[in-house]
Residue, then its C-alpha position, 0 to 999 in steps of 0.5 A: m124556551n124552557k118550561n122551567i124557566i117560563f114557570t119560575f118567571l110567573f111564580i116570581v111575578m104572581a107572588s110579587l103581586p100581593s106585595f105590590a098590592q099590599d103597597l098600594n093600600d098602605t096608609l100614610v100618616i102626616k107627621k109635618m107640613n108646611i102649608e095648613t091643609v092639602h087635598i088628597g083623595k076625596g077631602g082636605k088633610t092635615i098634621g095627623d091625618t092618614f091617606y092612602m098610597n093610591e090616592t092623588i094629592h091636589w096642591p094648593g098654590s105653589g111651595g107645598s111640602i109634606y113629610a110623611q110615614n108608612k104605618r106599615t112600614k116606618e119609612y118616611y118620605i118627603f113630599t113636594q109640589s115642585a117634585f110631583e110636578s116634574k115627574s108628572a105624577g098622579s097618585v102617590s104611588d106613581y110618584i114613589l114608583t117613579c123615584k124608585a121608592s127611595t125612602r126618606g126624602t123622595s123629594n130629591q132628583i138628581h139630574i146629570g148634565r155632560n158638557k159639550e167639550n173640554y175647555l183648555g183640557e181641563k175635566r171640569v165638575a160642577f155640584l149644584i144644590g137647590n133646596s126650595n120646599y122647606l118643611y118647617d122654614a120659609f119656602l123659597k120659589n128660587p133656588v130649584s130654577d136657579v139650579e136648573n139655569v145655572a147647571k145648563e149655562l155651566q155645561e156650555y163652559g165644560f162642566d159635567t154638573y150633577s144638580y140636587f133638589d130639595c135635600n134633607t140632612s142626609q142628602m146634602r151631606s151624601a152628595i157632599t160626599t160624592f162631590h169629594n169622590k167626584a172631584k178627585d181627578s178633576n182640574v176645576a171643581l165647583f160647588y153652588y148652593a142656593g137655599h136658607g141660610l143664617s150665622w150663628g156665634n163665629r160660624y155660617y150654617y146652610l140648612p137642609i129642608d128637613v132641620e127644623l130651628e127650635t134650639e142651638s143644638s138644632l144646628n148640628s143637623c146643618i151644613e156648617g161652613h167651615t167643615l164644608l170647605e174642608q171638605l171641598k178643598s183640594d191643592d191639586r185643583v182649582t176649586l170654585v164656591l158660589l153660595d146663595a143664601c143669607r148670611s143674617r144673624k140667628t137669634w134664639n127665644r132664650g137670647t140673641n146672637v153674638d154679633v161678631r164678624v164670621q171669618m170664612e176665608a178660602p183656603r190654597n186654591m179656591a174662591i168663594i162668592f158670597s151672595t151677600t155680605d156678612g150679617g146680610y140677606a140674600l133675596d129669593g128675587d121676584g121673577d124666575l132666578s135669584p139676583f146672584a143666580e142671574g147676575f152670575i148667568t149674566s156675567l158669564r154670557s157678557g164676556r166676563v170670563s175670567f172669575d175675578e171680572c165675573a166676582i165684579g160683574i155679579n157684585r154690579f148686578i146684584d146691586e143695581k137689581t136690588g137697588h143697593r140693598q144687596n152685595s155680594s162679597q168674595s175670598s180667594g185663595l187662588m194661586e192665579n186667575f181662572y178662566f171659565s172660557d177663551k171666547t173673548s178674544s180680548l181676554s188671554v186665557s189662564s188656567h191653574v194646570g197651564k198658561l200663565r197670562e201674558e200681561k201681569s199687574e205689578k200689584v202682587g197677585f193680581s192679573t188686571s183689567k181694563t175693567v178692574e182699573s175702571d172700577f178702582k177709579t170709580g170707587e176712587t173718584a166716590y171715595k174722594a167726592g164723599k160718596f162712601e157707600s158706593a165708594f165701599r162697595l167698589l173697592l172692598p171686592l178688588a182689596q180682596k182680590g189682592y189689588s193693592d191700590a184698593y187697601f189704604y181707602v178700605a182701611d181707612m173706611y173701616h177706621r172711620g167708619l165711612g160707608v161700612r160700620k167701624d171695625r177697628n180689627e178689619a181696619e188694622r188688617w187693611y192698613k198692614k196689607a197696605a203697609e207690605a205693599g209700600n204705603a207710607k201713610a198706612n205705615n205711619i198710622l200703624l207706628n202711631k198705634f191709630 
């Protein structure tokens, strides 16, 4: 080997050693943390204390997060227990080197999973975000596990998956931008979020792990729902959005939130499944998965391979799992039903690029199945028996998906406050749909202005 090349190589290595040693001796100061104390090196540390890069963090319990700044470089780092364990890191420096020294959020990990085969000649991509280790909000046990397990399941159905964990504001926005770029040439794109969420005014917001909600202006650091849909939508593909987050009303110390219904409708060629209803809470779950994530996986494995049937399966599972405390909801702008797979031979296969289902329902814009018909009959029976809460839970998802026989029942329950809070606007909306579908009784009610 050329002596000059060897000399140059040795010079570069030797020159880098002082810098590397200096990095190891750098001091970090704890700016924020979501636990009272953490043992680093030889003692307990809290906000304002310092520690060295070559020291080891001993996490107490689970769900710990630390936000720290390098005093020399002024760079910020987010350290979380789950990320440390996943990297099997010893010292802080080991962890940062493993993460390739990415700043402002070294806890963020991106896992890419490739599908085993393409389904129906389609290119499918899925982007998943799981936020567990919040700096200022309650720790969530399951979002990271939810994303890991849902991603594995989606790979079985032909999706390339991109999974992001514990994202701060910039990382969430970057992930959404990446989704937009990666999904451009796909036939089907799926976006899955698990983490904290809330509603304020007439908007939903999804929370990065570093946001501190002190005033309304703090929401500018969150991901706003309508903006998210604008970034995800495309007329050239099917887009599926699954949001496992609370939709409860946020209040501030100096005032209260206006109790208004948030309208977040799916645009054309998109379908959304919310893990809970407007104003409701999404439970994290007592096991290894949230009720929503477990319901989604269970529905796929049980043969509910169409999107409509999967959505109903999720709602049924959540309702039973939570003892009727939580129900999912849906908004769809799909032009035809989407099928995750053709594994179940009793189901015809349809996709947005290909074949129409052989048997179309006479209900406008809706593909029926035995399950859907059964759900309607069960809901109708519950309504006639005066079991309005059960009827509403069954009939609303069907109406939202275009099953016209359910329109009148949903309108009547909103109108009279049966099983749901009275809502004149919603009642009128569903009465109009029922009238347009040929329901004379609904038409008469509208003519008489309720």
